[in-house]
PyMOL commands that place a pseudoatom at each C-alpha (Angstrom):
pseudoatom trace, name=CA, resn=MET, resi=1, chain=A, elem=C, hetatm=0, pos=[0.000, 0.000, 0.000]
pseudoatom trace, name=CA, resn=SER, resi=2, chain=A, elem=C, hetatm=0, pos=[1.117, 3.520, -0.628]
pseudoatom trace, name=CA, resn=LYS, resi=3, chain=A, elem=C, hetatm=0, pos=[2.242, 5.910, 2.061]
pseudoatom trace, name=CA, resn=LEU, resi=4, chain=A, elem=C, hetatm=0, pos=[-0.563, 8.279, 1.026]
pseudoatom trace, name=CA, resn=TYR, resi=5, chain=A, elem=C, hetatm=0, pos=[-3.160, 5.557, 1.758]
pseudoatom trace, name=CA, resn=TYR, resi=6, chain=A, elem=C, hetatm=0, pos=[-1.907, 5.167, 5.339]
pseudoatom trace, name=CA, resn=ILE, resi=7, chain=A, elem=C, hetatm=0, pos=[-1.782, 8.936, 5.896]
pseudoatom trace, name=CA, resn=GLY, resi=8, chain=A, elem=C, hetatm=0, pos=[-5.354, 9.277, 4.596]
pseudoatom trace, name=CA, resn=LYS, resi=9, chain=A, elem=C, hetatm=0, pos=[-6.566, 6.363, 6.721]
pseudoatom trace, name=CA, resn=SER, resi=10, chain=A, elem=C, hetatm=0, pos=[-4.891, 7.824, 9.832]
pseudoatom trace, name=CA, resn=PHE, resi=11, chain=A, elem=C, hetatm=0, pos=[-6.422, 11.246, 9.148]
pseudoatom trace, name=CA, resn=VAL, resi=12, chain=A, elem=C, hetatm=0, pos=[-9.939, 9.828, 8.785]
pseudoatom trace, name=CA, resn=LEU, resi=13, chain=A, elem=C, hetatm=0, pos=[-9.522, 7.792, 11.982]
pseudoatom trace, name=CA, resn=SER, resi=14, chain=A, elem=C, hetatm=0, pos=[-8.248, 10.856, 13.866]
pseudoatom trace, name=CA, resn=VAL, resi=15, chain=A, elem=C, hetatm=0, pos=[-11.181, 12.994, 12.705]
pseudoatom trace, name=CA, resn=LEU, resi=16, chain=A, elem=C, hetatm=0, pos=[-13.634, 10.245, 13.704]
pseudoatom trace, name=CA, resn=ILE, resi=17, chain=A, elem=C, hetatm=0, pos=[-12.112, 9.913, 17.186]
pseudoatom trace, name=CA, resn=LEU, resi=18, chain=A, elem=C, hetatm=0, pos=[-12.095, 13.677, 17.727]
pseudoatom trace, name=CA, resn=SER, resi=19, chain=A, elem=C, hetatm=0, pos=[-15.696, 14.029, 16.594]
pseudoatom trace, name=CA, resn=LEU, resi=20, chain=A, elem=C, hetatm=0, pos=[-16.877, 11.220, 18.873]
pseudoatom trace, name=CA, resn=THR, resi=21, chain=A, elem=C, hetatm=0, pos=[-15.011, 12.409, 21.953]
pseudoatom trace, name=CA, resn=GLY, resi=22, chain=A, elem=C, hetatm=0, pos=[-16.368, 15.914, 21.532]
pseudoatom trace, name=CA, resn=CYS, resi=23, chain=A, elem=C, hetatm=0, pos=[-20.013, 14.817, 21.802]
pseudoatom trace, name=CA, resn=ALA, resi=24, chain=A, elem=C, hetatm=0, pos=[-20.459, 14.947, 25.573]
pseudoatom trace, name=CA, resn=ASP, resi=25, chain=A, elem=C, hetatm=0, pos=[-22.668, 17.651, 27.062]
pseudoatom trace, name=CA, resn=PRO, resi=26, chain=A, elem=C, hetatm=0, pos=[-22.041, 18.855, 30.606]
pseudoatom trace, name=CA, resn=ILE, resi=27, chain=A, elem=C, hetatm=0, pos=[-24.126, 17.218, 33.328]
pseudoatom trace, name=CA, resn=PRO, resi=28, chain=A, elem=C, hetatm=0, pos=[-27.201, 19.353, 34.123]
pseudoatom trace, name=CA, resn=THR, resi=29, chain=A, elem=C, hetatm=0, pos=[-26.934, 21.059, 37.511]
pseudoatom trace, name=CA, resn=ASN, resi=30, chain=A, elem=C, hetatm=0, pos=[-30.018, 19.204, 38.784]
pseudoatom trace, name=CA, resn=ARG, resi=31, chain=A, elem=C, hetatm=0, pos=[-28.114, 15.910, 38.139]
pseudoatom trace, name=CA, resn=PHE, resi=32, chain=A, elem=C, hetatm=0, pos=[-24.788, 16.863, 39.768]
pseudoatom trace, name=CA, resn=ASN, resi=33, chain=A, elem=C, hetatm=0, pos=[-25.324, 14.186, 42.439]
pseudoatom trace, name=CA, resn=TYR, resi=34, chain=A, elem=C, hetatm=0, pos=[-24.475, 11.629, 39.719]
pseudoatom trace, name=CA, resn=VAL, resi=35, chain=A, elem=C, hetatm=0, pos=[-21.001, 13.109, 39.203]
pseudoatom trace, name=CA, resn=GLY, resi=36, chain=A, elem=C, hetatm=0, pos=[-18.166, 11.198, 40.822]
pseudoatom trace, name=CA, resn=GLU, resi=37, chain=A, elem=C, hetatm=0, pos=[-16.381, 7.890, 41.023]
pseudoatom trace, name=CA, resn=TRP, resi=38, chain=A, elem=C, hetatm=0, pos=[-18.746, 5.091, 42.109]
pseudoatom trace, name=CA, resn=GLN, resi=39, chain=A, elem=C, hetatm=0, pos=[-17.600, 1.591, 43.070]
pseudoatom trace, name=CA, resn=SER, resi=40, chain=A, elem=C, hetatm=0, pos=[-18.599, -1.836, 44.318]
pseudoatom trace, name=CA, resn=ASN, resi=41, chain=A, elem=C, hetatm=0, pos=[-16.652, -5.106, 44.318]
pseudoatom trace, name=CA, resn=GLU, resi=42, chain=A, elem=C, hetatm=0, pos=[-17.737, -5.925, 40.764]
pseudoatom trace, name=CA, resn=MET, resi=43, chain=A, elem=C, hetatm=0, pos=[-18.418, -2.529, 39.193]
pseudoatom trace, name=CA, resn=SER, resi=44, chain=A, elem=C, hetatm=0, pos=[-16.780, 0.857, 38.745]
pseudoatom trace, name=CA, resn=LEU, resi=45, chain=A, elem=C, hetatm=0, pos=[-18.520, 3.870, 37.248]
pseudoatom trace, name=CA, resn=LEU, resi=46, chain=A, elem=C, hetatm=0, pos=[-16.946, 7.262, 36.630]
pseudoatom trace, name=CA, resn=ILE, resi=47, chain=A, elem=C, hetatm=0, pos=[-19.195, 10.173, 35.674]
pseudoatom trace, name=CA, resn=LEU, resi=48, chain=A, elem=C, hetatm=0, pos=[-17.474, 13.512, 35.071]
pseudoatom trace, name=CA, resn=ALA, resi=49, chain=A, elem=C, hetatm=0, pos=[-19.136, 16.927, 35.129]
pseudoatom trace, name=CA, resn=ASP, resi=50, chain=A, elem=C, hetatm=0, pos=[-18.295, 17.355, 31.419]
pseudoatom trace, name=CA, resn=GLY, resi=51, chain=A, elem=C, hetatm=0, pos=[-20.532, 14.366, 30.581]
pseudoatom trace, name=CA, resn=SER, resi=52, chain=A, elem=C, hetatm=0, pos=[-17.798, 11.750, 30.095]
pseudoatom trace, name=CA, resn=VAL, resi=53, chain=A, elem=C, hetatm=0, pos=[-18.617, 8.271, 31.419]
pseudoatom trace, name=CA, resn=SER, resi=54, chain=A, elem=C, hetatm=0, pos=[-16.364, 5.269, 32.033]
pseudoatom trace, name=CA, resn=TYR, resi=55, chain=A, elem=C, hetatm=0, pos=[-17.876, 1.975, 33.218]
pseudoatom trace, name=CA, resn=LYS, resi=56, chain=A, elem=C, hetatm=0, pos=[-16.451, -1.465, 33.935]
pseudoatom trace, name=CA, resn=ARG, resi=57, chain=A, elem=C, hetatm=0, pos=[-18.245, -4.495, 35.352]
pseudoatom trace, name=CA, resn=LEU, resi=58, chain=A, elem=C, hetatm=0, pos=[-16.949, -7.956, 36.168]
pseudoatom trace, name=CA, resn=LYS, resi=59, chain=A, elem=C, hetatm=0, pos=[-19.578, -10.647, 35.681]
pseudoatom trace, name=CA, resn=ASN, resi=60, chain=A, elem=C, hetatm=0, pos=[-19.604, -14.407, 35.055]
pseudoatom trace, name=CA, resn=GLY, resi=61, chain=A, elem=C, hetatm=0, pos=[-15.824, -14.609, 34.680]
pseudoatom trace, name=CA, resn=GLY, resi=62, chain=A, elem=C, hetatm=0, pos=[-15.668, -11.804, 32.098]
pseudoatom trace, name=CA, resn=SER, resi=63, chain=A, elem=C, hetatm=0, pos=[-15.821, -8.048, 31.971]
pseudoatom trace, name=CA, resn=VAL, resi=64, chain=A, elem=C, hetatm=0, pos=[-17.831, -5.404, 30.168]
pseudoatom trace, name=CA, resn=SER, resi=65, chain=A, elem=C, hetatm=0, pos=[-16.572, -1.862, 29.597]
pseudoatom trace, name=CA, resn=VAL, resi=66, chain=A, elem=C, hetatm=0, pos=[-18.325, 1.198, 28.231]
pseudoatom trace, name=CA, resn=ASN, resi=67, chain=A, elem=C, hetatm=0, pos=[-16.662, 4.563, 27.649]
pseudoatom trace, name=CA, resn=GLY, resi=68, chain=A, elem=C, hetatm=0, pos=[-18.395, 7.482, 26.018]
pseudoatom trace, name=CA, resn=PRO, resi=69, chain=A, elem=C, hetatm=0, pos=[-20.432, 10.631, 26.405]
pseudoatom trace, name=CA, resn=LEU, resi=70, chain=A, elem=C, hetatm=0, pos=[-23.587, 10.759, 28.484]
pseudoatom trace, name=CA, resn=LYS, resi=71, chain=A, elem=C, hetatm=0, pos=[-26.265, 11.477, 25.890]
pseudoatom trace, name=CA, resn=LYS, resi=72, chain=A, elem=C, hetatm=0, pos=[-29.279, 12.102, 28.132]
pseudoatom trace, name=CA, resn=PHE, resi=73, chain=A, elem=C, hetatm=0, pos=[-31.243, 11.210, 31.229]
pseudoatom trace, name=CA, resn=GLU, resi=74, chain=A, elem=C, hetatm=0, pos=[-34.568, 9.368, 31.039]
pseudoatom trace, name=CA, resn=GLY, resi=75, chain=A, elem=C, hetatm=0, pos=[-36.054, 9.646, 34.494]
pseudoatom trace, name=CA, resn=ASP, resi=76, chain=A, elem=C, hetatm=0, pos=[-33.294, 8.464, 36.831]
pseudoatom trace, name=CA, resn=ASN, resi=77, chain=A, elem=C, hetatm=0, pos=[-31.698, 6.310, 34.102]
pseudoatom trace, name=CA, resn=PHE, resi=78, chain=A, elem=C, hetatm=0, pos=[-28.968, 7.640, 31.816]
pseudoatom trace, name=CA, resn=ILE, resi=79, chain=A, elem=C, hetatm=0, pos=[-27.891, 6.764, 28.291]
pseudoatom trace, name=CA, resn=VAL, resi=80, chain=A, elem=C, hetatm=0, pos=[-24.242, 6.647, 27.239]
pseudoatom trace, name=CA, resn=GLY, resi=81, chain=A, elem=C, hetatm=0, pos=[-22.821, 6.251, 23.743]
pseudoatom trace, name=CA, resn=PHE, resi=82, chain=A, elem=C, hetatm=0, pos=[-22.459, 7.489, 20.188]
pseudoatom trace, name=CA, resn=LEU, resi=83, chain=A, elem=C, hetatm=0, pos=[-25.100, 7.637, 17.473]
pseudoatom trace, name=CA, resn=PHE, resi=84, chain=A, elem=C, hetatm=0, pos=[-26.767, 4.194, 17.433]
pseudoatom trace, name=CA, resn=PHE, resi=85, chain=A, elem=C, hetatm=0, pos=[-24.248, 2.551, 19.795]
pseudoatom trace, name=CA, resn=THR, resi=86, chain=A, elem=C, hetatm=0, pos=[-25.768, 3.336, 23.168]
pseudoatom trace, name=CA, resn=THR, resi=87, chain=A, elem=C, hetatm=0, pos=[-26.146, 1.716, 26.559]
pseudoatom trace, name=CA, resn=THR, resi=88, chain=A, elem=C, hetatm=0, pos=[-28.905, 2.533, 29.025]
pseudoatom trace, name=CA, resn=PHE, resi=89, chain=A, elem=C, hetatm=0, pos=[-27.913, 2.384, 32.683]
pseudoatom trace, name=CA, resn=GLU, resi=90, chain=A, elem=C, hetatm=0, pos=[-30.919, 1.515, 34.840]
pseudoatom trace, name=CA, resn=VAL, resi=91, chain=A, elem=C, hetatm=0, pos=[-30.841, 3.491, 38.082]
pseudoatom trace, name=CA, resn=THR, resi=92, chain=A, elem=C, hetatm=0, pos=[-33.232, 1.883, 40.558]
pseudoatom trace, name=CA, resn=THR, resi=93, chain=A, elem=C, hetatm=0, pos=[-32.023, 4.051, 43.450]
pseudoatom trace, name=CA, resn=PRO, resi=94, chain=A, elem=C, hetatm=0, pos=[-30.710, 7.504, 42.460]
pseudoatom trace, name=CA, resn=PRO, resi=95, chain=A, elem=C, hetatm=0, pos=[-27.772, 9.091, 44.295]
pseudoatom trace, name=CA, resn=HIS, resi=96, chain=A, elem=C, hetatm=0, pos=[-28.570, 9.758, 47.937]
pseudoatom trace, name=CA, resn=GLU, resi=97, chain=A, elem=C, hetatm=0, pos=[-26.597, 10.422, 51.091]
pseudoatom trace, name=CA, resn=ILE, resi=98, chain=A, elem=C, hetatm=0, pos=[-26.816, 8.262, 54.224]
pseudoatom trace, name=CA, resn=ASP, resi=99, chain=A, elem=C, hetatm=0, pos=[-24.694, 9.311, 57.233]
pseudoatom trace, name=CA, resn=GLY, resi=100, chain=A, elem=C, hetatm=0, pos=[-22.253, 11.169, 54.966]
pseudoatom trace, name=CA, resn=ILE, resi=101, chain=A, elem=C, hetatm=0, pos=[-21.871, 8.267, 52.490]
pseudoatom trace, name=CA, resn=TRP, resi=102, chain=A, elem=C, hetatm=0, pos=[-23.328, 8.569, 48.980]
pseudoatom trace, name=CA, resn=LYS, resi=103, chain=A, elem=C, hetatm=0, pos=[-25.023, 5.502, 47.452]
pseudoatom trace, name=CA, resn=MET, resi=104, chain=A, elem=C, hetatm=0, pos=[-26.691, 4.723, 44.132]
pseudoatom trace, name=CA, resn=THR, resi=105, chain=A, elem=C, hetatm=0, pos=[-28.008, 1.477, 42.613]
pseudoatom trace, name=CA, resn=VAL, resi=106, chain=A, elem=C, hetatm=0, pos=[-27.214, 0.977, 38.918]
pseudoatom trace, name=CA, resn=ASP, resi=107, chain=A, elem=C, hetatm=0, pos=[-28.148, -2.142, 36.955]
pseudoatom trace, name=CA, resn=GLY, resi=108, chain=A, elem=C, hetatm=0, pos=[-29.003, -3.887, 40.219]
pseudoatom trace, name=CA, resn=VAL, resi=109, chain=A, elem=C, hetatm=0, pos=[-25.660, -3.141, 41.907]
pseudoatom trace, name=CA, resn=GLU, resi=110, chain=A, elem=C, hetatm=0, pos=[-25.361, -0.823, 44.911]
pseudoatom trace, name=CA, resn=LEU, resi=111, chain=A, elem=C, hetatm=0, pos=[-22.464, 1.586, 44.367]
pseudoatom trace, name=CA, resn=THR, resi=112, chain=A, elem=C, hetatm=0, pos=[-20.714, 3.880, 46.837]
pseudoatom trace, name=CA, resn=ARG, resi=113, chain=A, elem=C, hetatm=0, pos=[-19.216, 7.190, 45.742]
pseudoatom trace, name=CA, resn=VAL, resi=114, chain=A, elem=C, hetatm=0, pos=[-15.512, 7.135, 46.585]
pseudoatom trace, name=CA, resn=ASN, resi=115, chain=A, elem=C, hetatm=0, pos=[-14.634, 10.487, 45.010]
pseudoatom trace, name=CA, resn=ASN, resi=116, chain=A, elem=C, hetatm=0, pos=[-16.790, 13.411, 43.955]
pseudoatom trace, name=CA, resn=PHE, resi=117, chain=A, elem=C, hetatm=0, pos=[-13.983, 15.546, 42.469]
pseudoatom trace, name=CA, resn=ASP, resi=118, chain=A, elem=C, hetatm=0, pos=[-15.141, 18.544, 44.509]
pseudoatom trace, name=CA, resn=LYS, resi=119, chain=A, elem=C, hetatm=0, pos=[-17.878, 19.480, 42.065]
for i in range(1, 119): cmd.bond("trace and resi %d" % i, "trace and resi %d" % (i + 1))
show_as sticks, trace
zoom trace
């Protein structure tokens, strides 16, 4: 293959990555309780104020990861992804504080906020 082909392919890939990573909208102020690093033994969820989301879950001997922009909230649930490639996170218990410890239940797993990044 020619050198020009590889340069063109790299350029297109770079533009695609930049366009996808720039799709996150900031978290609405009425949803700031979602922002932070949430963990359990089998799941970690990072939600940044800029709308970036990183998720990893260990289950049945394997792992699932999702990284992308938070597209929108539907009730307490939130949708993460690009275009048609989205994942809905089911929030059965929204973020709440008990004795100074923040909890939230996502996809049936109770998470504890370990860092809120001083929103």
